[in-house]
C-alpha positions in Angstrom: 109.3 55.9 108.3 109.4 54.1 111.6 110.8 51.0 110.0 113.8 52.8 108.7 114.3 54.6 112.1 114.0 51.2 113.8 116.7 49.6 111.7 119.0 52.6 112.3 118.4 52.3 116.1 119.0 48.5 115.9 122.3 49.0 114.0 123.5 51.8 116.3 122.6 49.8 119.5 124.3 46.6 118.0 127.5 48.5 117.2 127.6 50.3 120.5 127.0 47.1 122.6 129.3 45.0 120.5 132.1 47.6 120.8 131.6 47.7 124.6 131.8 43.9 124.9 134.7 43.6 122.6 136.7 46.4 124.3 135.9 44.8 127.6 137.1 41.4 126.4 140.3 42.8 124.9 141.1 44.8 128.0 140.5 41.7 130.1 142.8 39.6 127.9 145.6 42.2 127.8 145.4 42.6 131.6 145.6 38.9 132.2 148.5 38.5 129.8 150.3 41.4 131.4 149.6 40.1 134.9 150.7 36.5 134.2 153.9 37.5 132.4 154.7 40.1 135.1 154.4 37.3 137.8 156.6 35.0 135.7 159.2 37.7 135.1 159.2 38.7 138.7 159.8 35.2 139.7 162.7 34.9 137.3 164.2 38.2 138.5 163.9 37.1 142.1 165.8 33.8 141.4 168.4 35.7 139.4 169.0 38.1 142.3 169.2 35.2 144.7 171.8 33.5 142.6 173.9 36.6 142.4 173.8 37.1 146.1 174.1 33.6 147.5 175.6 31.6 144.6 174.6 28.4 142.8 175.1 26.1 145.8 171.8 27.5 147.2 170.1 26.6 143.9 171.4 23.0 144.0 170.2 22.5 147.6 166.8 23.9 146.7 166.3 21.5 143.8 167.4 18.5 145.9 164.7 19.4 148.5 161.9 19.5 145.8 159.9 16.7 144.2 160.4 16.3 140.5 156.8 17.5 139.8 157.6 20.7 141.6 160.7 21.6 139.5 159.4 23.9 136.8 162.6 26.0 136.8 165.7 24.8 134.9 169.2 26.4 135.0 171.4 26.1 131.9 175.0 27.1 132.1 177.0 28.2 129.1 180.6 29.2 128.4 181.9 32.4 126.9 181.7 31.0 123.4 178.1 29.9 123.7 178.8 26.2 124.3 176.5 24.2 126.6 178.2 23.1 129.9 175.6 21.8 132.3 171.9 21.9 133.3 170.5 22.0 136.8 169.0 19.5 137.4 170.8 17.1 135.2 169.3 16.0 131.9 166.5 18.5 132.4 166.6 19.3 128.7 166.7 17.0 125.7 170.1 17.1 123.9 168.3 17.7 120.6 166.8 20.9 122.1 169.9 22.3 123.6 170.8 24.5 120.6 167.4 26.1 120.7 168.2 27.5 124.2 171.6 28.9 123.1 172.0 32.5 124.5 173.9 33.4 121.3 170.6 33.3 119.4 169.2 36.1 121.6 172.3 38.2 122.1 170.3 41.4 122.4 167.7 40.0 124.8 168.0 39.4 128.5 164.4 38.1 128.7 162.4 36.3 126.1 159.8 33.6 125.4 160.8 30.5 123.4 158.6 27.7 122.0 160.4 24.4 121.6 158.6 21.2 120.5 155.2 22.7 121.4 156.4 23.7 124.8 156.7 27.3 125.9 159.5 28.6 128.1 160.3 32.0 129.6 164.0 32.5 129.7 166.2 35.0 131.6 169.9 35.1 131.0 172.5 36.8 133.1 176.2 36.6 134.0 176.7 35.8 137.7 180.0 36.5 139.5 182.6 33.9 138.4 183.4 32.9 142.0 179.9 31.4 142.4 180.4 29.3 139.3 183.8 28.1 140.4 182.4 27.0 143.7 180.4 24.3 141.9 183.2 23.3 139.6 182.3 25.2 136.5 185.3 27.5 136.0 184.7 28.0 132.3 181.0 29.0 132.8 180.1 32.5 131.7 176.3 32.7 131.3 173.4 31.2 133.2 169.9 30.9 131.7 167.0 30.5 134.0 164.3 28.6 132.1 160.8 28.4 133.3 158.2 26.2 131.7 155.1 28.3 131.1 152.9 25.7 129.3 150.1 26.1 131.8 150.1 29.9 131.7 150.2 29.9 127.9 147.3 27.4 127.8 145.3 29.7 130.1 146.0 32.7 127.9 145.1 30.7 124.7 141.8 29.6 126.3 141.1 33.1 127.4 141.8 34.4 123.9 139.4 31.9 122.4 136.8 32.8 125.0 137.3 36.5 124.2 136.9 35.9 120.4 133.9 33.7 121.0 132.5 36.2 123.4 132.8 38.9 120.9 130.9 36.9 118.3 128.3 36.0 120.8 128.2 39.6 122.0 127.4 40.8 118.4 124.5 38.4 118.3 123.3 39.3 121.8 123.8 42.9 121.0 121.6 42.6 118.0 118.7 41.2 120.0 119.2 43.7 122.8 119.3 46.5 120.2 116.1 45.2 118.6 114.4 45.1 122.0 115.6 48.6 123.0 114.6 50.0 119.6 111.1 48.7 120.0 110.9 50.1 123.5 112.3 53.5 122.5 110.0 53.8 119.5 106.8 53.1 121.5 106.4 56.7 123.0 107.6 58.2 119.7 105.1 56.3 117.7 102.3 57.1 120.2 103.3 60.8 120.0 103.3 60.7 116.2 99.9 59.0 116.2 98.5 61.6 118.6 100.0 64.4 116.5 98.5 62.9 113.3 95.1 62.5 115.0 95.3 66.0 116.4 96.1 67.5 112.9 93.2 65.4 111.4 90.8 66.5 114.1 91.8 70.1 113.9 91.4 70.1 110.1 88.0 68.6 110.4 86.9 71.1 113.1 88.1 74.0 111.0 86.6 72.8 107.8 83.1 72.8 109.2 82.9 76.6 110.1 84.7 77.5 106.9 82.1 75.6 104.9 79.3 77.3 106.7 80.8 80.7 106.2 81.4 80.0 102.5 77.8 78.7 102.1 76.3 81.8 103.7 78.5 84.2 101.8 77.5 82.5 98.5 73.8 83.1 99.6 74.5 86.8 100.0 75.7 87.0 96.4 72.5 85.4 95.1 70.5 88.5 96.2 72.8 91.5 95.8 69.7 93.8 95.8 68.8 92.8 99.4 69.6 95.3 102.2 71.7 94.5 105.3 68.5 94.3 107.3 67.1 91.7 105.0 70.3 89.6 105.2 70.9 90.2 108.9 70.2 86.5 109.8 72.7 85.2 107.3 75.3 87.7 108.4 74.6 86.7 112.1 75.2 83.1 111.3 78.5 83.9 109.6 79.5 86.0 112.6 78.7 83.1 114.9 80.8 80.7 112.9 83.7 83.2 112.9 83.5 83.5 116.7 83.4 79.8 117.0 86.4 79.4 114.7 88.3 82.1 116.5 87.8 80.3 119.8 88.8 77.0 118.2 92.0 78.5 116.8 92.8 80.0 120.2 92.3 76.7 122.0 94.5 74.9 119.4 97.2 77.5 119.8 97.1 77.0 123.6 97.4 73.2 123.3 100.2 73.4 120.7 102.2 75.6 123.1 101.6 73.2 126.0 102.8 70.3 123.9 106.0 72.1 123.0 106.5 73.5 126.6 106.4 77.1 125.3 103.5 78.1 127.6 105.0 79.0 130.9 103.2 79.2 134.3 103.9 82.5 136.1 103.1 81.9 139.7 102.2 84.7 142.0 100.3 84.8 145.3 96.6 85.9 145.0 93.3 85.5 146.6 91.9 82.5 144.8 88.6 82.7 146.8 88.0 86.2 145.6 88.8 85.1 142.0 86.2 82.3 142.3 83.6 84.7 143.7 84.3 87.2 140.8 83.7 84.6 138.2 80.5 83.5 139.8 79.1 87.0 139.7 80.1 87.3 136.0 78.0 84.2 135.2 75.0 85.2 137.3 73.3 87.3 134.6 73.5 84.5 132.1 72.2 82.0 134.7 69.2 84.2 135.4 68.3 84.2 131.7 68.4 80.4 131.7 66.6 80.1 135.0 69.6 78.6 136.7 70.4 79.2 140.4 74.0 79.6 141.5 74.9 79.2 145.2 78.3 79.7 146.6 80.4 78.8 149.6 83.6 80.6 149.1 86.4 81.6 151.5 87.3 85.0 149.9 90.4 85.3 152.1 92.0 82.0 150.9 95.4 82.7 149.3 97.2 80.6 146.7 100.4 80.9 144.7 99.8 80.2 141.0 99.1 81.6 137.6 96.0 83.8 138.1 95.2 84.1 134.4 95.4 80.4 133.8 93.3 79.5 136.8 90.7 82.1 135.7 90.6 80.4 132.3 90.2 77.0 134.1 87.2 78.2 136.2 85.6 79.9 133.1 85.8 76.6 131.2 84.2 74.6 134.1 81.5 77.2 134.8 80.7 77.5 131.1 80.2 73.7 130.9 78.0 73.8 134.0 75.9 76.4 132.4 75.8 75.0 128.9 74.8 71.4 129.9 72.4 72.3 132.7 68.7 72.1 132.6 66.0 74.7 133.0 65.5 75.6 136.7 68.7 73.8 137.4 71.3 74.6 140.1 75.0 75.2 140.3 76.8 74.9 143.6 80.3 76.4 143.8 82.6 76.1 146.8 86.2 77.2 147.4 87.8 76.4 150.8 90.9 75.2 152.4 91.0 71.4 152.9 94.1 70.4 154.9 97.1 71.4 152.7 94.9 72.0 149.6 92.8 74.7 148.2 89.7 72.8 147.0 87.3 74.0 144.4 84.0 72.1 143.8 81.6 73.0 141.0 78.5 70.8 141.0 75.5 71.1 138.7 72.2 69.4 138.1 72.6 69.1 134.4 72.3 66.3 131.9 75.4 64.6 133.2 77.8 62.3 131.5 77.4 58.6 131.0 79.8 56.1 132.5 81.0 55.0 129.1 82.0 58.5 128.1 83.5 59.6 131.4 87.0 58.1 130.8 87.3 60.0 127.6 86.3 63.5 128.7 89.8 64.8 128.9 90.6 63.6 125.3 91.1 66.3 122.8 88.1 66.9 120.4 86.0 64.4 122.4 82.3 65.2 122.3 79.5 62.9 123.0 76.3 63.3 121.0 74.3 64.0 124.1 76.6 66.1 126.4 78.8 67.9 123.8 77.2 69.0 120.6 78.5 71.3 117.9 75.3 73.3 117.9 76.0 74.3 121.5 79.4 75.7 120.5 81.7 73.0 122.1 85.0 72.2 120.5 86.0 69.3 122.7 89.1 71.1 123.8 88.0 72.9 127.0 88.5 70.0 129.4 91.9 69.2 127.8 93.0 72.7 128.6 91.5 72.5 132.1 93.5 69.3 132.7 96.7 70.9 131.5 96.2 73.9 133.7 95.6 71.7 136.8 98.6 69.5 136.1 100.8 72.5 135.5 100.0 73.6 139.1 100.7 70.1 140.4 97.0 69.9 141.2 94.3 67.2 140.7 91.0 67.3 138.9 88.3 64.7 139.3 84.9 64.6 137.6 82.1 62.5 139.0 78.9 62.4 136.9 75.7 60.4 136.5 73.5 60.5 133.4 70.5 62.8 133.9 71.6 63.6 137.5 74.4 66.1 137.1 78.1 66.5 137.3 80.5 67.3 140.1 84.0 68.6 139.3 86.6 68.7 142.2 89.9 70.5 141.8 92.6 70.4 144.5 95.6 72.7 144.4 98.4 72.1 146.9 99.1 75.1 149.1 
């Protein structure tokens, strides 16, 4: 599944990056081509205007003042019938090439590019006032062509085109490797999420299978002795009821976590007395604590106010108090405090229970995690309580820390920003 998705991502990324690089190369080439020819045409137009305003004498003087290496512009003079009369400077064009410059070949064009003997020229033709041509002894002259050698410009554009084509091919190869890298990076969180989902489904199936098997076994036992009364089968019925309760709690926890994963479970924040809520929960656990010979002491600021989801925080505190009771020892103690600490409402639940080993401590927030010593199925744990507690704390932008030593107890510290 992921292999096919990976190839699709690589293909998509390669196509996108290749198109971007190719479009950029084409735009660059088109811009440079337009820019260079615009500069050339502007120069030709400027010279044409200069001739029409000042005459050909000015052109002759300008050529005489330039070195031969600087004379890229040539002026070809033609009569009305398209016969060549003169070039400025003299002999600037080979006699064999004169016909290729004939304006009669491009009657409909005023400006064009001509390639002659592997040399490129940009040509502008116009008809200057006859008086300017008579001044230089060319009475029969009718048309003047301004010829500009553009070999260097054409070479630049050809090189740029080759670079653009080569860049496009190189871009496809580079885009492939970039696409491969990005596909790998983008699939990492998806693959991790998929693995977590698969593991979650497998763990949930395993956890649900156990109580269902127990229920089925005990119900089959009831059918073996149909003559027995309810009183005689009360222990079997009690065990079935216990498993039903346990399965109901497990399904409820699974539903909560499923909603948190899909962001369907919303936090409804309202201001309430968090200290009073802590005190209420402590009083609810006191009768159970007395039966287990556990002492609960409290240091709670009942006036402490906090803006959060009261029901979710109630669920969080019940989970932590239940763990403190469940994994405590006979004649143990639980200390609960809730006070303002700077800009935080800090809740601390400390017990003298069996504790958690240092090897297991990093995994306590993992779903379905139970150690053989601190979390056993016989005690009713599903391994989801602390996962839910962590989500509730994170949803309130809070922080939960657990410090524990084996056979010495556990201390849970929760900080909610006020």
